[in-house]
C-alpha positions as protocol buffer text, in pm:
chain_id: "A"
residue {
  index: 1
  type: MET
  ca { x: 18672 y: 5440 z: 3322 }
}
residue {
  index: 2
  type: GLU
  ca { x: 18973 y: 5608 z: 3237 }
}
residue {
  index: 3
  type: THR
  ca { x: 18984 y: 5996 z: 3206 }
}
residue {
  index: 4
  type: THR
  ca { x: 19231 y: 6217 z: 3038 }
}
residue {
  index: 5
  type: THR
  ca { x: 19222 y: 6568 z: 2955 }
}
residue {
  index: 6
  type: VAL
  ca { x: 19092 y: 6739 z: 2611 }
}
residue {
  index: 7
  type: ASN
  ca { x: 19456 y: 6838 z: 2498 }
}
residue {
  index: 8
  type: LYS
  ca { x: 19564 y: 6520 z: 2628 }
}
residue {
  index: 9
  type: PHE
  ca { x: 19290 y: 6359 z: 2388 }
}
residue {
  index: 10
  type: ARG
  ca { x: 19363 y: 6573 z: 2103 }
}
residue {
  index: 11
  type: ASP
  ca { x: 19739 y: 6499 z: 2064 }
}
residue {
  index: 12
  type: SER
  ca { x: 19690 y: 6151 z: 2110 }
}
residue {
  index: 13
  type: LEU
  ca { x: 19337 y: 6102 z: 1908 }
}
residue {
  index: 14
  type: LYS
  ca { x: 19425 y: 5791 z: 1733 }
}
residue {
  index: 15
  type: SER
  ca { x: 19550 y: 5577 z: 2032 }
}
residue {
  index: 16
  type: PHE
  ca { x: 19307 y: 5668 z: 2253 }
}
residue {
  index: 17
  type: VAL
  ca { x: 19019 y: 5554 z: 2038 }
}
residue {
  index: 18
  type: GLU
  ca { x: 19228 y: 5293 z: 1929 }
}
residue {
  index: 19
  type: HIS
  ca { x: 19224 y: 5165 z: 2312 }
}
residue {
  index: 20
  type: VAL
  ca { x: 18847 y: 5259 z: 2334 }
}
residue {
  index: 21
  type: VAL
  ca { x: 18754 y: 5022 z: 2069 }
}
residue {
  index: 22
  type: SER
  ca { x: 19026 y: 4750 z: 2122 }
}
residue {
  index: 23
  type: GLN
  ca { x: 18950 y: 4740 z: 2493 }
}
residue {
  index: 24
  type: HIS
  ca { x: 18577 y: 4835 z: 2470 }
}
residue {
  index: 25
  type: MET
  ca { x: 18635 y: 5068 z: 2769 }
}
residue {
  index: 26
  type: PRO
  ca { x: 18494 y: 5408 z: 2778 }
}
residue {
  index: 27
  type: LEU
  ca { x: 18685 y: 5728 z: 2816 }
}
residue {
  index: 28
  type: ARG
  ca { x: 18615 y: 6004 z: 2984 }
}
residue {
  index: 29
  type: VAL
  ca { x: 18758 y: 6348 z: 2908 }
}
residue {
  index: 30
  type: THR
  ca { x: 18794 y: 6636 z: 3118 }
}
residue {
  index: 31
  type: ARG
  ca { x: 18748 y: 7020 z: 3003 }
}
residue {
  index: 32
  type: ARG
  ca { x: 18879 y: 7320 z: 3185 }
}
residue {
  index: 33
  type: THR
  ca { x: 18517 y: 7463 z: 3166 }
}
residue {
  index: 34
  type: GLY
  ca { x: 18403 y: 7164 z: 3327 }
}
residue {
  index: 35
  type: SER
  ca { x: 18148 y: 6979 z: 3088 }
}
residue {
  index: 36
  type: ASP
  ca { x: 18301 y: 6673 z: 3035 }
}
residue {
  index: 37
  type: PHE
  ca { x: 18250 y: 6402 z: 2748 }
}
residue {
  index: 38
  type: VAL
  ca { x: 18256 y: 5995 z: 2733 }
}
residue {
  index: 39
  type: VAL
  ca { x: 18399 y: 5842 z: 2417 }
}
residue {
  index: 40
  type: MET
  ca { x: 18318 y: 5497 z: 2338 }
}
residue {
  index: 41
  type: SER
  ca { x: 18332 y: 5241 z: 2054 }
}
residue {
  index: 42
  type: ALA
  ca { x: 17978 y: 5239 z: 1835 }
}
residue {
  index: 43
  type: GLU
  ca { x: 17959 y: 4878 z: 1942 }
}
residue {
  index: 44
  type: ASP
  ca { x: 17943 y: 4924 z: 2299 }
}
residue {
  index: 45
  type: TRP
  ca { x: 17732 y: 5212 z: 2273 }
}
residue {
  index: 46
  type: GLU
  ca { x: 17482 y: 5006 z: 2064 }
}
residue {
  index: 47
  type: ARG
  ca { x: 17473 y: 4731 z: 2322 }
}
residue {
  index: 48
  type: ASP
  ca { x: 17388 y: 4948 z: 2557 }
}
residue {
  index: 49
  type: GLN
  ca { x: 17119 y: 5085 z: 2368 }
}
residue {
  index: 50
  type: GLU
  ca { x: 16942 y: 4770 z: 2336 }
}
residue {
  index: 51
  type: THR
  ca { x: 17025 y: 4665 z: 2738 }
}
residue {
  index: 52
  type: LEU
  ca { x: 16834 y: 5034 z: 2831 }
}
residue {
  index: 53
  type: TYR
  ca { x: 16521 y: 4892 z: 2559 }
}
residue {
  index: 54
  type: VAL
  ca { x: 16506 y: 4582 z: 2757 }
}
residue {
  index: 55
  type: LEU
  ca { x: 16529 y: 4701 z: 3091 }
}
residue {
  index: 56
  type: GLN
  ca { x: 16275 y: 4922 z: 3014 }
}
residue {
  index: 57
  type: ASN
  ca { x: 16040 y: 4686 z: 2873 }
}
residue {
  index: 58
  type: THR
  ca { x: 15809 y: 4534 z: 3156 }
}
residue {
  index: 59
  type: SER
  ca { x: 15703 y: 4309 z: 2927 }
}
residue {
  index: 60
  type: LEU
  ca { x: 16034 y: 4163 z: 2838 }
}
residue {
  index: 61
  type: MET
  ca { x: 16114 y: 4201 z: 3205 }
}
residue {
  index: 62
  type: ARG
  ca { x: 15882 y: 3995 z: 3343 }
}
residue {
  index: 63
  type: GLN
  ca { x: 15971 y: 3719 z: 3066 }
}
residue {
  index: 64
  type: ILE
  ca { x: 16275 y: 3714 z: 3209 }
}
residue {
  index: 65
  type: ALA
  ca { x: 16193 y: 3682 z: 3572 }
}
residue {
  index: 66
  type: ASP
  ca { x: 15923 y: 3408 z: 3519 }
}
residue {
  index: 67
  type: SER
  ca { x: 16208 y: 3229 z: 3286 }
}
residue {
  index: 68
  type: SER
  ca { x: 16434 y: 3236 z: 3606 }
}
residue {
  index: 69
  type: ALA
  ca { x: 16118 y: 3127 z: 3853 }
}
residue {
  index: 70
  type: THR
  ca { x: 16095 y: 2789 z: 3634 }
}
residue {
  index: 71
  type: HIS
  ca { x: 16445 y: 2774 z: 3540 }
}
residue {
  index: 72
  type: ASN
  ca { x: 16544 y: 2763 z: 3944 }
}
residue {
  index: 73
  type: ALA
  ca { x: 16250 y: 2540 z: 4020 }
}
residue {
  index: 74
  type: GLY
  ca { x: 16350 y: 2278 z: 3790 }
}
residue {
  index: 75
  type: THR
  ca { x: 16005 y: 2358 z: 3630 }
}
residue {
  index: 76
  type: GLY
  ca { x: 16159 y: 2486 z: 3316 }
}
residue {
  index: 77
  type: TYR
  ca { x: 16149 y: 2354 z: 2913 }
}
residue {
  index: 78
  type: ALA
  ca { x: 16391 y: 2085 z: 2901 }
}
residue {
  index: 79
  type: PRO
  ca { x: 16416 y: 1974 z: 2499 }
}
residue {
  index: 80
  type: THR
  ca { x: 16467 y: 1602 z: 2433 }
}
residue {
  index: 81
  type: LYS
  ca { x: 16764 y: 1470 z: 2341 }
}
residue {
  index: 82
  type: GLU
  ca { x: 16675 y: 1498 z: 1924 }
}
residue {
  index: 83
  type: GLN
  ca { x: 16610 y: 1853 z: 1957 }
}
residue {
  index: 84
  type: LEU
  ca { x: 16949 y: 1914 z: 2108 }
}
residue {
  index: 85
  type: ASP
  ca { x: 17123 y: 1737 z: 1857 }
}
residue {
  index: 86
  type: GLU
  ca { x: 16929 y: 1935 z: 1618 }
}
residue {
  index: 87
  type: ILE
  ca { x: 17037 y: 2232 z: 1770 }
}
residue {
  index: 88
  type: THR
  ca { x: 17372 y: 2153 z: 1774 }
}
residue {
  index: 89
  type: GLY
  ca { x: 17402 y: 2003 z: 1465 }
}
residue {
  index: 90
  type: ILE
  ca { x: 17553 y: 1672 z: 1614 }
}
């Protein structure tokens, strides 16, 4: 995570915001008082919130673990060629 001071952030607000949004990299802004803050794009924040939701949901995590286990064992669901063609639109 890149870091800048609040003074530099204020002086170049537009370029910092463009960089944060286009590069999907949060920016830590430091203050003399020591209470830093982080700037990130709304898209990245929403993605992180969705990830936190899944990680905190024990039922979803159990389903993911079960699916991973059956996949690794080769016993998971395997669609037919016709089903794959329908899914892919071929």
